[in-house]
All heavy atoms as TSV, in Angstrom:
chain	resi	resn	atom	element	x	y	z
A	1	MET	N	N	27.518	97.477	-23.590
A	1	MET	CA	C	26.417	97.467	-22.771
A	1	MET	C	C	26.075	98.863	-22.338
A	1	MET	O	O	26.858	99.698	-22.064
A	1	MET	CB	C	26.760	96.695	-21.340
A	1	MET	CG	C	27.054	95.157	-21.585
A	1	MET	SD	S	27.495	94.380	-20.098
A	1	MET	CE	C	26.272	94.724	-18.997
A	2	THR	N	N	24.843	99.028	-22.180
A	2	THR	CA	C	24.272	100.434	-21.717
A	2	THR	C	C	23.505	100.097	-20.487
A	2	THR	O	O	22.589	99.224	-20.372
A	2	THR	CB	C	23.430	100.989	-22.806
A	2	THR	OG1	O	24.007	101.083	-24.052
A	2	THR	CG2	C	22.868	102.311	-22.365
A	3	ALA	N	N	23.969	100.700	-19.429
A	3	ALA	CA	C	23.307	100.570	-18.144
A	3	ALA	C	C	21.862	100.851	-18.144
A	3	ALA	O	O	21.387	101.750	-18.890
A	3	ALA	CB	C	23.980	101.418	-17.099
A	4	TRP	N	N	21.055	100.187	-17.361
A	4	TRP	CA	C	19.620	100.406	-17.237
A	4	TRP	C	C	19.345	101.855	-16.923
A	4	TRP	O	O	18.431	102.477	-17.522
A	4	TRP	CB	C	19.034	99.484	-16.327
A	4	TRP	CG	C	17.561	99.631	-16.028
A	4	TRP	CD1	C	16.552	99.197	-16.766
A	4	TRP	CD2	C	16.917	100.453	-14.990
A	4	TRP	NE1	N	15.345	99.581	-16.313
A	4	TRP	CE2	C	15.531	100.284	-15.193
A	4	TRP	CE3	C	17.439	101.156	-13.940
A	4	TRP	CZ2	C	14.694	100.952	-14.342
A	4	TRP	CZ3	C	16.580	101.789	-13.095
A	4	TRP	CH2	C	15.221	101.629	-13.297
A	5	GLU	N	N	20.137	102.414	-15.930
A	5	GLU	CA	C	19.871	103.824	-15.501
A	5	GLU	C	C	20.192	104.795	-16.659
A	5	GLU	O	O	19.793	105.904	-16.605
A	5	GLU	CB	C	20.710	104.173	-14.295
A	5	GLU	CG	C	22.227	103.967	-14.523
A	5	GLU	CD	C	22.953	104.085	-13.257
A	5	GLU	OE1	O	22.443	103.989	-12.097
A	5	GLU	OE2	O	24.204	104.287	-13.282
A	6	ASP	N	N	20.869	104.353	-17.740
A	6	ASP	CA	C	21.139	105.180	-18.874
A	6	ASP	C	C	20.245	104.842	-20.034
A	6	ASP	O	O	20.656	105.020	-21.182
A	6	ASP	CB	C	22.695	105.147	-19.363
A	6	ASP	CG	C	23.610	105.604	-18.201
A	6	ASP	OD1	O	23.277	106.608	-17.559
A	6	ASP	OD2	O	24.685	105.024	-18.095
A	7	PHE	N	N	19.144	104.241	-19.704
A	7	PHE	CA	C	18.081	103.870	-20.560
A	7	PHE	C	C	18.428	102.655	-21.530
A	7	PHE	O	O	17.963	102.523	-22.648
A	7	PHE	CB	C	17.658	105.018	-21.439
A	7	PHE	CG	C	17.171	106.203	-20.634
A	7	PHE	CD1	C	18.017	107.282	-20.440
A	7	PHE	CD2	C	16.017	106.194	-19.973
A	7	PHE	CE1	C	17.634	108.400	-19.631
A	7	PHE	CE2	C	15.583	107.182	-19.186
A	7	PHE	CZ	C	16.430	108.343	-18.992
A	8	GLY	N	N	19.354	101.775	-21.069
A	8	GLY	CA	C	19.763	100.590	-21.703
A	8	GLY	C	C	18.558	99.589	-21.638
A	8	GLY	O	O	17.734	99.642	-20.738
A	9	PRO	N	N	18.630	98.694	-22.663
A	9	PRO	CA	C	17.454	97.633	-22.575
A	9	PRO	C	C	17.578	96.704	-21.442
A	9	PRO	O	O	18.699	96.375	-20.999
A	9	PRO	CB	C	17.645	96.953	-24.022
A	9	PRO	CG	C	19.145	97.083	-24.396
A	9	PRO	CD	C	19.516	98.437	-23.786
A	10	THR	N	N	16.458	96.186	-21.050
A	10	THR	CA	C	16.471	95.137	-20.010
A	10	THR	C	C	16.302	93.761	-20.604
A	10	THR	O	O	15.292	93.207	-20.609
A	10	THR	CB	C	15.363	95.401	-19.006
A	10	THR	OG1	O	14.123	95.545	-19.642
A	10	THR	CG2	C	15.663	96.752	-18.241
A	11	ASP	N	N	17.402	93.262	-21.122
A	11	ASP	CA	C	17.359	91.945	-21.792
A	11	ASP	C	C	18.694	91.305	-21.540
A	11	ASP	O	O	19.659	91.954	-21.043
A	11	ASP	CB	C	17.135	92.065	-23.364
A	11	ASP	CG	C	18.134	92.893	-24.078
A	11	ASP	OD1	O	19.229	93.100	-23.652
A	11	ASP	OD2	O	17.708	93.471	-25.165
A	12	LEU	N	N	18.814	89.986	-21.752
A	12	LEU	CA	C	19.978	89.217	-21.483
A	12	LEU	C	C	21.220	89.649	-22.231
A	12	LEU	O	O	22.263	89.409	-21.706
A	12	LEU	CB	C	19.665	87.753	-21.691
A	12	LEU	CG	C	18.656	87.138	-20.703
A	12	LEU	CD1	C	18.347	85.684	-21.053
A	12	LEU	CD2	C	19.068	87.233	-19.285
A	13	ALA	N	N	21.081	90.152	-23.450
A	13	ALA	CA	C	22.145	90.548	-24.265
A	13	ALA	C	C	22.874	91.800	-23.677
A	13	ALA	O	O	23.994	92.134	-23.989
A	13	ALA	CB	C	21.818	90.755	-25.701
A	14	ASN	N	N	22.104	92.546	-22.814
A	14	ASN	CA	C	22.665	93.768	-22.273
A	14	ASN	C	C	22.984	93.624	-20.728
A	14	ASN	O	O	22.887	94.605	-20.052
A	14	ASN	CB	C	21.719	94.935	-22.507
A	14	ASN	CG	C	22.390	96.245	-22.194
A	14	ASN	OD1	O	23.454	96.538	-22.659
A	14	ASN	ND2	N	21.726	97.080	-21.374
A	15	GLY	N	N	23.162	92.432	-20.255
A	15	GLY	CA	C	23.371	92.292	-18.865
A	15	GLY	C	C	24.355	91.282	-18.487
A	15	GLY	O	O	24.773	90.462	-19.359
A	16	VAL	N	N	24.811	91.191	-17.217
A	16	VAL	CA	C	25.829	90.232	-16.754
A	16	VAL	C	C	25.388	90.011	-15.288
A	16	VAL	O	O	24.993	90.993	-14.563
A	16	VAL	CB	C	27.219	90.682	-16.940
A	16	VAL	CG1	C	27.464	91.940	-16.087
A	16	VAL	CG2	C	28.218	89.768	-16.485
A	17	LEU	N	N	25.435	88.747	-14.869
A	17	LEU	CA	C	25.130	88.519	-13.472
A	17	LEU	C	C	26.320	88.729	-12.652
A	17	LEU	O	O	27.433	88.288	-12.882
A	17	LEU	CB	C	24.748	86.990	-13.280
A	17	LEU	CG	C	23.363	86.633	-13.898
A	17	LEU	CD1	C	23.228	85.171	-13.814
A	17	LEU	CD2	C	22.233	87.343	-13.241
A	18	LEU	N	N	26.125	89.586	-11.573
A	18	LEU	CA	C	27.230	89.801	-10.605
A	18	LEU	C	C	26.759	89.639	-9.158
A	18	LEU	O	O	25.640	89.899	-8.870
A	18	LEU	CB	C	27.663	91.309	-10.760
A	18	LEU	CG	C	28.269	91.793	-12.130
A	18	LEU	CD1	C	28.472	93.296	-12.186
A	18	LEU	CD2	C	29.522	90.947	-12.309
A	19	CYS	N	N	27.672	89.170	-8.334
A	19	CYS	CA	C	27.321	89.103	-6.883
A	19	CYS	C	C	27.214	90.553	-6.345
A	19	CYS	O	O	27.543	91.565	-7.012
A	19	CYS	CB	C	28.346	88.380	-6.076
A	19	CYS	SG	S	29.936	89.092	-5.971
A	20	ARG	N	N	26.701	90.746	-5.158
A	20	ARG	CA	C	26.508	92.145	-4.608
A	20	ARG	C	C	27.842	92.851	-4.474
A	20	ARG	O	O	27.924	94.048	-4.893
A	20	ARG	CB	C	25.926	91.994	-3.181
A	20	ARG	CG	C	25.735	93.348	-2.566
A	20	ARG	CD	C	25.227	93.158	-1.032
A	20	ARG	NE	N	24.080	92.403	-0.941
A	20	ARG	CZ	C	22.943	92.887	-0.617
A	20	ARG	NH1	N	22.901	94.138	-0.287
A	20	ARG	NH2	N	21.893	92.120	-0.499
A	21	THR	N	N	28.947	92.198	-4.147
A	21	THR	CA	C	30.291	92.913	-4.113
A	21	THR	C	C	30.657	93.438	-5.437
A	21	THR	O	O	31.083	94.602	-5.500
A	21	THR	CB	C	31.294	91.898	-3.491
A	21	THR	OG1	O	30.903	91.553	-2.222
A	21	THR	CG2	C	32.663	92.620	-3.459
A	22	HIS	N	N	30.689	92.598	-6.426
A	22	HIS	CA	C	31.092	93.017	-7.775
A	22	HIS	C	C	30.164	93.967	-8.396
A	22	HIS	O	O	30.539	94.841	-9.216
A	22	HIS	CB	C	31.472	91.769	-8.640
A	22	HIS	CG	C	32.619	91.121	-8.225
A	22	HIS	ND1	N	32.568	89.936	-7.403
A	22	HIS	CD2	C	33.934	91.448	-8.232
A	22	HIS	CE1	C	33.707	89.495	-7.042
A	22	HIS	NE2	N	34.538	90.373	-7.565
A	23	HIS	N	N	28.904	93.888	-8.131
A	23	HIS	CA	C	27.929	94.894	-8.582
A	23	HIS	C	C	28.315	96.315	-8.072
A	23	HIS	O	O	28.260	97.297	-8.694
A	23	HIS	CB	C	26.511	94.491	-8.136
A	23	HIS	CG	C	25.455	95.364	-8.674
A	23	HIS	ND1	N	24.653	94.987	-9.704
A	23	HIS	CD2	C	25.022	96.618	-8.292
A	23	HIS	CE1	C	23.824	95.984	-9.945
A	23	HIS	NE2	N	23.905	96.945	-9.143
A	24	THR	N	N	28.614	96.269	-6.733
A	24	THR	CA	C	29.056	97.547	-6.154
A	24	THR	C	C	30.350	98.084	-6.775
A	24	THR	O	O	30.400	99.359	-6.947
A	24	THR	CB	C	29.287	97.300	-4.585
A	24	THR	OG1	O	28.098	96.929	-4.027
A	24	THR	CG2	C	29.805	98.554	-3.948
A	25	TYR	N	N	31.323	97.217	-7.172
A	25	TYR	CA	C	32.508	97.700	-7.790
A	25	TYR	C	C	32.182	98.425	-9.109
A	25	TYR	O	O	32.752	99.392	-9.428
A	25	TYR	CB	C	33.423	96.533	-8.129
A	25	TYR	CG	C	34.205	95.911	-6.954
A	25	TYR	CD1	C	33.873	96.363	-5.644
A	25	TYR	CD2	C	35.183	94.999	-7.127
A	25	TYR	CE1	C	34.607	95.779	-4.550
A	25	TYR	CE2	C	35.878	94.484	-6.057
A	25	TYR	CZ	C	35.628	94.886	-4.809
A	25	TYR	OH	O	36.292	94.354	-3.816
A	26	VAL	N	N	31.259	97.897	-9.844
A	26	VAL	CA	C	30.866	98.457	-11.110
A	26	VAL	C	C	30.151	99.805	-10.970
A	26	VAL	O	O	30.512	100.745	-11.628
A	26	VAL	CB	C	29.941	97.473	-12.009
A	26	VAL	CG1	C	29.406	98.225	-13.197
A	26	VAL	CG2	C	30.843	96.292	-12.412
A	27	HIS	N	N	29.223	99.924	-9.932
A	27	HIS	CA	C	28.407	101.149	-9.821
A	27	HIS	C	C	29.077	102.234	-8.975
A	27	HIS	O	O	28.716	103.370	-9.026
A	27	HIS	CB	C	27.072	100.711	-9.400
A	27	HIS	CG	C	26.198	100.202	-10.382
A	27	HIS	ND1	N	25.609	100.973	-11.341
A	27	HIS	CD2	C	25.902	98.925	-10.679
A	27	HIS	CE1	C	24.905	100.245	-12.166
A	27	HIS	NE2	N	25.081	98.917	-11.733
A	28	HIS	N	N	30.050	101.774	-8.118
A	28	HIS	CA	C	30.561	102.748	-7.147
A	28	HIS	C	C	32.051	102.866	-7.041
A	28	HIS	O	O	32.640	103.712	-6.357
A	28	HIS	CB	C	30.090	102.522	-5.763
A	28	HIS	CG	C	28.527	102.534	-5.666
A	28	HIS	ND1	N	27.770	103.618	-5.835
A	28	HIS	CD2	C	27.625	101.574	-5.550
A	28	HIS	CE1	C	26.505	103.415	-5.768
A	28	HIS	NE2	N	26.355	102.105	-5.556
A	29	LYS	N	N	32.796	101.943	-7.644
A	29	LYS	CA	C	34.270	101.913	-7.556
A	29	LYS	C	C	35.023	102.064	-8.896
A	29	LYS	O	O	36.227	101.786	-8.935
A	29	LYS	CB	C	34.698	100.671	-6.795
A	29	LYS	CG	C	34.223	100.708	-5.351
A	29	LYS	CD	C	34.817	99.648	-4.567
A	29	LYS	CE	C	34.152	99.743	-3.123
A	29	LYS	NZ	N	35.108	99.207	-2.169
A	30	GLY	N	N	34.247	102.378	-9.939
A	30	GLY	CA	C	34.959	102.775	-11.117
A	30	GLY	C	C	35.228	101.638	-12.110
A	30	GLY	O	O	35.751	101.861	-13.214
A	31	TRP	N	N	34.876	100.444	-11.855
A	31	TRP	CA	C	35.048	99.233	-12.764
A	31	TRP	C	C	33.984	99.399	-13.939
A	31	TRP	O	O	32.885	100.010	-13.701
A	31	TRP	CB	C	34.801	97.932	-12.183
A	31	TRP	CG	C	36.047	97.523	-11.267
A	31	TRP	CD1	C	36.311	98.070	-10.075
A	31	TRP	CD2	C	36.974	96.651	-11.681
A	31	TRP	NE1	N	37.486	97.453	-9.598
A	31	TRP	CE2	C	37.922	96.605	-10.547
A	31	TRP	CE3	C	37.205	95.783	-12.780
A	31	TRP	CZ2	C	39.032	95.816	-10.610
A	31	TRP	CZ3	C	38.317	94.966	-12.730
A	31	TRP	CH2	C	39.302	94.978	-11.649
A	32	GLN	N	N	34.370	98.946	-15.165
A	32	GLN	CA	C	33.430	98.990	-16.321
A	32	GLN	C	C	33.315	97.578	-16.739
A	32	GLN	O	O	34.146	96.646	-16.652
A	32	GLN	CB	C	34.022	99.829	-17.389
A	32	GLN	CG	C	34.205	101.281	-17.003
A	32	GLN	CD	C	34.900	101.954	-18.213
A	32	GLN	OE1	O	34.558	101.856	-19.379
A	32	GLN	NE2	N	35.969	102.736	-17.842
A	33	VAL	N	N	32.104	97.253	-17.341
A	33	VAL	CA	C	31.867	95.985	-17.947
A	33	VAL	C	C	31.331	96.175	-19.314
A	33	VAL	O	O	30.591	97.093	-19.614
A	33	VAL	CB	C	30.689	95.163	-17.146
A	33	VAL	CG1	C	30.450	93.835	-17.791
A	33	VAL	CG2	C	30.970	95.172	-15.693
A	34	ARG	N	N	31.862	95.400	-20.282
A	34	ARG	CA	C	31.433	95.489	-21.630
A	34	ARG	C	C	31.381	93.971	-22.183
A	34	ARG	O	O	31.911	93.067	-21.553
A	34	ARG	CB	C	32.325	96.294	-22.456
A	34	ARG	CG	C	33.732	95.687	-22.735
A	34	ARG	CD	C	34.562	96.518	-23.560
A	34	ARG	NE	N	35.918	95.915	-23.806
A	34	ARG	CZ	C	36.903	96.447	-24.128
A	34	ARG	NH1	N	36.948	97.761	-24.414
A	34	ARG	NH2	N	38.051	95.774	-24.451
A	35	MET	N	N	30.605	93.759	-23.203
A	35	MET	CA	C	30.554	92.486	-23.859
A	35	MET	C	C	31.493	92.418	-24.975
A	35	MET	O	O	31.650	93.331	-25.801
A	35	MET	CB	C	29.086	92.266	-24.399
A	35	MET	CG	C	28.098	92.033	-23.307
A	35	MET	SD	S	28.551	90.543	-22.368
A	35	MET	CE	C	26.965	90.219	-21.589
A	36	SER	N	N	32.129	91.251	-25.034
A	36	SER	CA	C	33.090	91.006	-26.175
A	36	SER	C	C	32.300	90.681	-27.398
A	36	SER	O	O	31.100	90.481	-27.347
A	36	SER	CB	C	34.037	89.965	-25.840
A	36	SER	OG	O	33.401	88.652	-25.820
A	37	ASN	N	N	33.002	90.613	-28.535
A	37	ASN	CA	C	32.350	90.204	-29.783
A	37	ASN	C	C	31.771	88.830	-29.675
A	37	ASN	O	O	30.962	88.499	-30.428
A	37	ASN	CB	C	33.415	90.259	-30.984
A	37	ASN	CG	C	33.764	91.717	-31.136
A	37	ASN	OD1	O	33.087	92.652	-30.860
A	37	ASN	ND2	N	34.998	91.915	-31.763
A	38	HIS	N	N	32.283	88.006	-28.779
A	38	HIS	CA	C	31.838	86.640	-28.620
A	38	HIS	C	C	30.656	86.561	-27.582
A	38	HIS	O	O	30.252	85.390	-27.269
A	38	HIS	CB	C	32.989	85.722	-28.180
A	38	HIS	CG	C	34.077	85.696	-29.199
A	38	HIS	ND1	N	33.924	85.185	-30.429
A	38	HIS	CD2	C	35.379	86.263	-29.133
A	38	HIS	CE1	C	35.032	85.310	-31.126
A	38	HIS	NE2	N	35.981	85.996	-30.375
A	39	GLY	N	N	30.322	87.688	-27.052
A	39	GLY	CA	C	29.135	87.678	-26.109
A	39	GLY	C	C	29.501	87.311	-24.638
A	39	GLY	O	O	28.714	87.070	-23.783
A	40	HIS	N	N	30.838	87.408	-24.271
A	40	HIS	CA	C	31.306	87.189	-22.984
A	40	HIS	C	C	31.687	88.554	-22.322
A	40	HIS	O	O	32.230	89.439	-23.016
A	40	HIS	CB	C	32.522	86.249	-23.014
A	40	HIS	CG	C	32.225	84.946	-23.588
A	40	HIS	ND1	N	31.555	83.917	-22.855
A	40	HIS	CD2	C	32.542	84.433	-24.766
A	40	HIS	CE1	C	31.553	82.800	-23.607
A	40	HIS	NE2	N	32.084	83.157	-24.809
A	41	PRO	N	N	31.398	88.623	-21.006
A	41	PRO	CA	C	31.782	89.930	-20.358
A	41	PRO	C	C	33.180	90.173	-20.247
A	41	PRO	O	O	33.982	89.244	-20.081
A	41	PRO	CB	C	31.077	89.811	-18.978
A	41	PRO	CG	C	30.977	88.373	-18.776
A	41	PRO	CD	C	30.787	87.744	-20.121
A	42	GLU	N	N	33.632	91.451	-20.360
A	42	GLU	CA	C	35.092	91.780	-20.142
A	42	GLU	C	C	34.915	92.897	-19.055
A	42	GLU	O	O	34.103	93.845	-19.128
A	42	GLU	CB	C	35.675	92.378	-21.382
A	42	GLU	CG	C	35.711	91.369	-22.496
A	42	GLU	CD	C	36.287	91.854	-23.764
A	42	GLU	OE1	O	36.142	93.134	-24.058
A	42	GLU	OE2	O	36.878	91.167	-24.537
A	43	TYR	N	N	35.898	92.920	-18.104
A	43	TYR	CA	C	35.960	93.814	-17.082
A	43	TYR	C	C	37.213	94.777	-17.202
A	43	TYR	O	O	38.221	94.262	-17.426
A	43	TYR	CB	C	35.962	93.136	-15.744
A	43	TYR	CG	C	34.847	92.137	-15.614
A	43	TYR	CD1	C	34.872	90.760	-16.077
A	43	TYR	CD2	C	33.560	92.586	-15.204
A	43	TYR	CE1	C	33.837	89.887	-15.811
A	43	TYR	CE2	C	32.534	91.711	-15.135
A	43	TYR	CZ	C	32.603	90.462	-15.442
A	43	TYR	OH	O	31.565	89.515	-15.396
A	44	ILE	N	N	36.941	96.030	-17.033
A	44	ILE	CA	C	37.976	97.007	-17.146
A	44	ILE	C	C	38.076	97.707	-15.785
A	44	ILE	O	O	37.214	98.390	-15.287
A	44	ILE	CB	C	37.634	98.038	-18.260
A	44	ILE	CG1	C	37.466	97.211	-19.585
A	44	ILE	CG2	C	38.831	99.084	-18.426
A	44	ILE	CD1	C	36.761	98.118	-20.593
A	45	PRO	N	N	39.297	97.613	-15.194
A	45	PRO	CA	C	39.519	98.174	-13.866
A	45	PRO	C	C	39.786	99.693	-14.013
A	45	PRO	O	O	40.176	100.160	-15.050
A	45	PRO	CB	C	40.836	97.578	-13.399
A	45	PRO	CG	C	41.521	97.179	-14.600
A	45	PRO	CD	C	40.442	96.808	-15.598
A	46	PRO	N	N	39.444	100.456	-12.955
A	46	PRO	CA	C	39.704	101.846	-12.919
A	46	PRO	C	C	41.235	102.090	-12.813
A	46	PRO	O	O	41.950	101.238	-12.518
A	46	PRO	CB	C	39.105	102.325	-11.628
A	46	PRO	CG	C	38.989	101.156	-10.731
A	46	PRO	CD	C	38.871	99.998	-11.603
A	47	GLU	N	N	41.728	103.322	-13.210
A	47	GLU	CA	C	43.016	103.641	-13.290
A	47	GLU	C	C	43.841	103.478	-11.964
A	47	GLU	O	O	44.963	103.087	-11.913
A	47	GLU	CB	C	43.313	105.015	-13.732
A	47	GLU	CG	C	43.103	105.192	-15.257
A	47	GLU	CD	C	43.459	106.618	-15.763
A	47	GLU	OE1	O	44.362	107.135	-15.251
A	47	GLU	OE2	O	42.623	107.221	-16.522
A	48	TRP	N	N	43.144	103.565	-10.825
A	48	TRP	CA	C	43.827	103.445	-9.485
A	48	TRP	C	C	44.132	101.955	-9.198
A	48	TRP	O	O	44.976	101.776	-8.423
A	48	TRP	CB	C	42.988	104.076	-8.424
A	48	TRP	CG	C	41.584	103.542	-8.186
A	48	TRP	CD1	C	40.436	103.945	-8.793
A	48	TRP	CD2	C	41.228	102.420	-7.215
A	48	TRP	NE1	N	39.395	103.250	-8.350
A	48	TRP	CE2	C	39.866	102.276	-7.384
A	48	TRP	CE3	C	41.988	101.611	-6.459
A	48	TRP	CZ2	C	39.161	101.263	-6.696
A	48	TRP	CZ3	C	41.246	100.656	-5.773
A	48	TRP	CH2	C	39.892	100.473	-5.843
A	49	VAL	N	N	43.461	101.006	-9.911
A	49	VAL	CA	C	43.715	99.613	-9.763
A	49	VAL	C	C	44.777	99.211	-10.712
A	49	VAL	O	O	45.800	98.494	-10.460
A	49	VAL	CB	C	42.562	98.813	-9.936
A	49	VAL	CG1	C	42.788	97.270	-9.968
A	49	VAL	CG2	C	41.461	99.058	-8.858
A	50	ASP	N	N	44.709	99.732	-12.015
A	50	ASP	CA	C	45.592	99.298	-13.154
A	50	ASP	C	C	45.657	100.522	-14.005
A	50	ASP	O	O	44.749	100.812	-14.784
A	50	ASP	CB	C	45.095	98.106	-13.892
A	50	ASP	CG	C	45.949	97.732	-15.083
A	50	ASP	OD1	O	47.033	98.371	-15.257
A	50	ASP	OD2	O	45.584	96.816	-15.791
A	51	PRO	N	N	46.812	101.275	-13.968
A	51	PRO	CA	C	46.970	102.449	-14.724
A	51	PRO	C	C	46.794	102.239	-16.156
A	51	PRO	O	O	46.392	103.185	-16.935
A	51	PRO	CB	C	48.402	102.928	-14.437
A	51	PRO	CG	C	48.670	102.504	-13.134
A	51	PRO	CD	C	47.949	101.075	-13.091
A	52	GLN	N	N	47.084	101.003	-16.719
A	52	GLN	CA	C	46.986	100.725	-18.113
A	52	GLN	C	C	45.512	100.150	-18.395
A	52	GLN	O	O	45.131	100.099	-19.591
A	52	GLN	CB	C	47.950	99.578	-18.585
A	52	GLN	CG	C	49.339	100.129	-18.446
A	52	GLN	CD	C	50.334	98.994	-18.784
A	52	GLN	OE1	O	50.016	97.798	-18.894
A	52	GLN	NE2	N	51.633	99.402	-18.790
A	53	GLN	N	N	44.695	99.929	-17.457
A	53	GLN	CA	C	43.334	99.540	-17.639
A	53	GLN	C	C	43.224	98.380	-18.584
A	53	GLN	O	O	42.407	98.362	-19.474
A	53	GLN	CB	C	42.469	100.597	-18.013
A	53	GLN	CG	C	42.306	101.765	-16.960
A	53	GLN	CD	C	41.254	102.761	-17.293
A	53	GLN	OE1	O	41.473	103.553	-18.236
A	53	GLN	NE2	N	40.231	102.787	-16.467
A	54	LYS	N	N	44.077	97.340	-18.311
A	54	LYS	CA	C	43.971	96.086	-19.093
A	54	LYS	C	C	42.670	95.381	-18.936
A	54	LYS	O	O	42.157	95.263	-17.778
A	54	LYS	CB	C	45.109	95.162	-18.808
A	54	LYS	CG	C	46.483	95.655	-19.149
A	54	LYS	CD	C	47.559	94.704	-18.795
A	54	LYS	CE	C	48.879	95.159	-19.087
A	54	LYS	NZ	N	49.925	94.151	-18.728
A	55	VAL	N	N	42.075	94.865	-19.961
A	55	VAL	CA	C	40.819	94.133	-19.922
A	55	VAL	C	C	40.991	92.862	-19.217
A	55	VAL	O	O	42.095	92.254	-19.501
A	55	VAL	CB	C	40.357	93.888	-21.428
A	55	VAL	CG1	C	39.115	93.063	-21.380
A	55	VAL	CG2	C	39.945	95.216	-22.038
A	56	ARG	N	N	40.118	92.462	-18.345
A	56	ARG	CA	C	40.108	91.232	-17.660
A	56	ARG	C	C	38.907	90.336	-18.158
A	56	ARG	O	O	37.904	90.860	-18.256
A	56	ARG	CB	C	39.961	91.453	-16.168
A	56	ARG	CG	C	40.921	92.651	-15.719
A	56	ARG	CD	C	41.905	92.194	-14.666
A	56	ARG	NE	N	42.841	93.331	-14.408
A	56	ARG	CZ	C	43.229	93.661	-13.221
A	56	ARG	NH1	N	42.835	93.011	-12.148
A	56	ARG	NH2	N	44.119	94.602	-13.102
A	57	ARG	N	N	39.326	89.134	-18.367
A	57	ARG	CA	C	38.275	88.197	-18.836
A	57	ARG	C	C	38.207	87.043	-17.818
A	57	ARG	O	O	39.194	86.560	-17.432
A	57	ARG	CB	C	38.590	87.712	-20.211
A	57	ARG	CG	C	38.480	88.792	-21.212
A	57	ARG	CD	C	39.051	88.313	-22.608
A	57	ARG	NE	N	39.047	89.369	-23.530
A	57	ARG	CZ	C	40.124	90.169	-23.862
A	57	ARG	NH1	N	41.241	89.904	-23.256
A	57	ARG	NH2	N	40.008	91.026	-24.718
A	58	PRO	N	N	36.961	86.665	-17.445
A	58	PRO	CA	C	36.904	85.513	-16.518
A	58	PRO	C	C	37.346	84.152	-17.166
A	58	PRO	O	O	37.388	84.039	-18.343
A	58	PRO	CB	C	35.324	85.435	-16.193
A	58	PRO	CG	C	34.676	86.274	-17.143
A	58	PRO	CD	C	35.695	87.134	-17.798
């Protein structure tokens, strides 16, 4: 995924729906979101949450 602010496309394949709280985590608290090969979002915590930064899947 490429963030809109980094000139990413504004389409469904490049987005994920998040509530306000989790949107804030991604933009201000170091969490990352990427799409898996199957088109499902994967969440990567910042090192201060998980030093190994294990991928989290819903």
